[in-house]
C-alpha positions in Angstrom: 229.7 -75.1 104.8 230.1 -73.5 101.3 228.4 -75.3 98.4 228.8 -74.0 94.8 225.6 -73.7 92.7 225.1 -76.7 90.3 223.0 -76.9 87.2 221.3 -80.2 86.3 220.9 -83.3 88.5 222.5 -83.3 91.8 225.0 -86.0 92.6 223.9 -89.1 94.5 226.0 -88.1 97.5 224.5 -84.6 97.6 221.0 -85.9 97.2 221.6 -88.3 100.1 222.8 -85.6 102.4 219.9 -83.2 101.7 216.9 -85.4 100.7 215.3 -85.2 104.2 215.3 -81.4 104.2 215.8 -80.2 100.6 212.4 -81.2 99.2 210.9 -79.1 96.5 211.0 -75.4 97.5 212.3 -76.2 101.0 215.4 -74.9 102.6 218.1 -77.5 103.5 219.3 -77.7 107.1 222.4 -75.8 106.3 220.5 -72.5 105.9 222.7 -69.8 107.3 225.9 -71.1 105.7 227.0 -69.5 102.5 225.0 -69.6 100.3 221.6 -70.9 101.4 220.3 -73.3 98.7 216.8 -74.0 97.3 215.9 -77.0 95.2 213.6 -77.0 92.2 212.0 -79.9 90.2 215.0 -80.1 87.8 217.3 -80.4 90.8 218.8 -77.0 89.8 220.4 -75.2 92.8 220.1 -71.5 93.1 222.0 -69.5 95.8 220.0 -67.2 98.0 220.9 -64.9 100.8 219.5 -66.3 104.0 218.6 -62.9 105.4 219.4 -59.2 105.2 218.3 -56.3 107.4 217.9 -52.6 107.0 218.4 -50.5 110.1 217.8 -46.9 110.9 219.4 -45.3 114.0 219.7 -42.0 115.7 222.3 -41.2 118.3 224.6 -38.7 120.0 228.3 -38.7 119.1 231.5 -36.9 119.7 234.2 -35.4 117.4 237.8 -35.3 118.6 241.0 -34.0 117.0 244.1 -35.8 118.3 242.3 -37.0 121.4 241.0 -33.5 122.2 238.6 -31.0 120.8 241.4 -28.6 119.9 241.1 -27.7 116.2 244.0 -25.3 115.6 244.8 -21.6 116.3 243.8 -18.4 114.5 247.4 -17.3 113.9 250.8 -19.0 113.8 251.3 -18.1 117.5 250.5 -21.2 119.5 249.1 -19.0 122.3 246.7 -17.2 120.0 242.9 -17.9 120.3 242.0 -21.4 119.1 239.1 -23.2 117.4 237.3 -25.9 119.3 235.0 -28.7 118.1 231.8 -29.4 119.9 229.7 -32.6 120.2 226.6 -33.2 118.2 224.0 -35.8 117.2 224.4 -38.7 114.8 221.8 -40.3 112.5 222.5 -43.3 110.4 220.9 -45.6 107.8 222.5 -49.0 107.2 221.9 -52.0 105.1 223.4 -55.3 106.3 223.7 -58.5 104.1 224.3 -61.6 106.1 225.5 -64.0 103.4 227.5 -66.3 105.6 226.8 -68.0 108.9 229.1 -65.8 110.9 229.9 -63.0 108.4 228.0 -60.1 107.1 228.5 -57.0 104.9 227.3 -53.5 105.8 226.8 -50.4 103.8 225.6 -47.1 105.2 225.2 -43.4 105.3 225.4 -41.2 108.4 224.8 -37.6 109.2 226.5 -35.9 112.1 225.4 -32.5 113.3 228.4 -31.1 115.1 229.6 -27.6 115.6 232.8 -25.5 116.0 233.6 -22.6 118.3 235.1 -19.6 116.6 237.1 -17.3 119.0 236.9 -13.6 118.8 239.3 -12.2 116.1 238.5 -15.1 113.6 238.8 -13.9 110.0 235.5 -14.4 108.3 236.0 -12.5 105.0 236.8 -9.1 103.5 234.8 -6.0 102.5 234.5 -4.6 99.0 237.4 -2.4 99.7 239.6 -5.4 100.8 239.4 -4.8 104.5 239.5 -8.0 106.6 236.4 -8.8 108.6 236.8 -10.6 112.0 234.5 -11.8 114.7 234.1 -9.4 117.6 233.2 -12.2 120.0 233.3 -15.9 120.3 230.5 -17.8 118.5 229.5 -21.4 117.8 228.6 -22.4 114.2 227.3 -25.7 112.8 229.7 -28.1 111.1 227.7 -30.9 109.5 229.6 -34.1 108.6 228.3 -36.6 106.0 229.6 -40.1 106.1 229.6 -43.1 103.8 230.8 -46.5 105.0 231.4 -50.1 103.9 232.1 -52.6 106.6 232.7 -56.3 107.3 230.9 -57.8 110.3 232.0 -60.8 112.3 229.3 -62.3 114.5 229.7 -64.3 117.8 226.5 -66.3 117.1 225.3 -68.0 113.9 222.7 -66.6 111.4 219.2 -67.2 112.8 220.2 -66.6 116.5 218.0 -64.1 118.3 220.9 -62.2 119.9 224.0 -61.6 117.7 227.0 -59.7 119.2 229.5 -58.6 116.6 232.7 -56.7 115.9 233.2 -54.7 112.7 235.7 -52.8 110.7 235.9 -51.1 107.3 236.5 -48.0 105.3 234.6 -44.7 105.2 234.6 -41.1 103.9 233.8 -38.0 105.9 232.5 -34.9 104.0 232.8 -31.7 106.1 230.5 -28.9 105.1 231.9 -25.4 105.9 229.9 -23.3 108.5 227.1 -21.4 106.9 227.2 -23.6 103.8 225.4 -26.6 102.4 226.5 -29.8 100.7 224.5 -28.7 97.6 227.1 -25.9 97.1 229.8 -28.6 96.4 232.4 -26.9 98.5 232.7 -29.5 101.2 236.0 -31.1 102.2 236.1 -34.9 101.9 238.6 -37.2 103.6 238.9 -41.0 103.6 239.6 -43.1 106.6 238.7 -46.3 108.4 236.4 -47.3 111.3 236.1 -50.1 113.8 233.8 -51.0 116.6 231.4 -53.5 118.1 227.7 -53.9 118.8 224.8 -56.3 119.3 221.7 -57.1 117.3 218.5 -58.5 118.9 215.7 -59.9 116.9 212.3 -59.4 118.7 209.9 -60.7 116.0 210.2 -62.3 112.6 210.7 -58.9 110.9 211.7 -56.4 113.7 214.5 -56.0 116.1 216.9 -53.4 117.5 220.7 -52.9 117.6 223.3 -51.0 119.6 226.6 -49.8 118.1 229.8 -48.2 119.4 232.3 -47.2 116.7 235.4 -45.0 116.2 236.1 -43.3 112.8 239.6 -42.2 112.1 241.1 -40.2 109.3 243.0 -37.1 108.2 242.2 -33.7 109.6 239.6 -31.8 107.5 241.2 -28.3 107.6 244.8 -27.0 107.8 244.5 -24.4 110.5 247.6 -23.2 112.4 249.2 -25.5 114.9 246.7 -28.3 114.4 248.0 -31.8 115.0 246.9 -35.4 115.3 244.2 -37.3 113.4 240.5 -36.8 113.4 238.6 -39.3 115.6 234.9 -39.3 115.5 233.2 -41.5 118.0 229.7 -42.9 117.5 227.3 -44.3 120.2 224.0 -45.3 118.6 220.9 -47.3 119.1 218.2 -48.0 116.5 215.6 -50.4 115.1 216.1 -53.1 112.5 213.8 -54.5 109.8 214.6 -58.0 108.6 213.5 -58.6 104.9 
């Protein structure tokens, strides 16, 4: 049920529907719909969010290009040595606002510590005389990925339920920090994409609970190496705790 805020005295019909539960300072029985209402002495109605939760999670994830870990070749020759992405860990901070009975909004930041394998013969720079430097053997270097996201959540159970399965979808950006660099250098590559997934939230006490998520992030490829194809797919499997404010 959606009820618009009203200033002044409530109508007789609205008073009749809520007088048993909407006494001074009390929440009406439709808490969990959008928005939840609170009555004051002047019968002024103010909208309030029924609840919101802030969740921190840490998990392991995978990064895939075009369904594989293939990340392009060193030269134009398709048979030349190739780059390969490697799995890493995932840490996320999210804030969820449940302003409707079955709908919520989520905003978050995630850090993914992945890596990339460089084959021998990979160009890594030049000397002062202009001579090209290459790797003499294969090596694995870190490839941090910073993410920001904004999602819509659709719940299977209403606000206030102890167990709340959900599906989610929204937009995000991925910022790829070059190996050996830092995001403070400002030389990261940022791409925009979308994500989707599902999960479940479980409330164990008035203020604490836990959640489990499975999500897929899709977007453009971060680097234009030779013979690279397909889209970036970053998979997240995470579990974490929730604090309900």
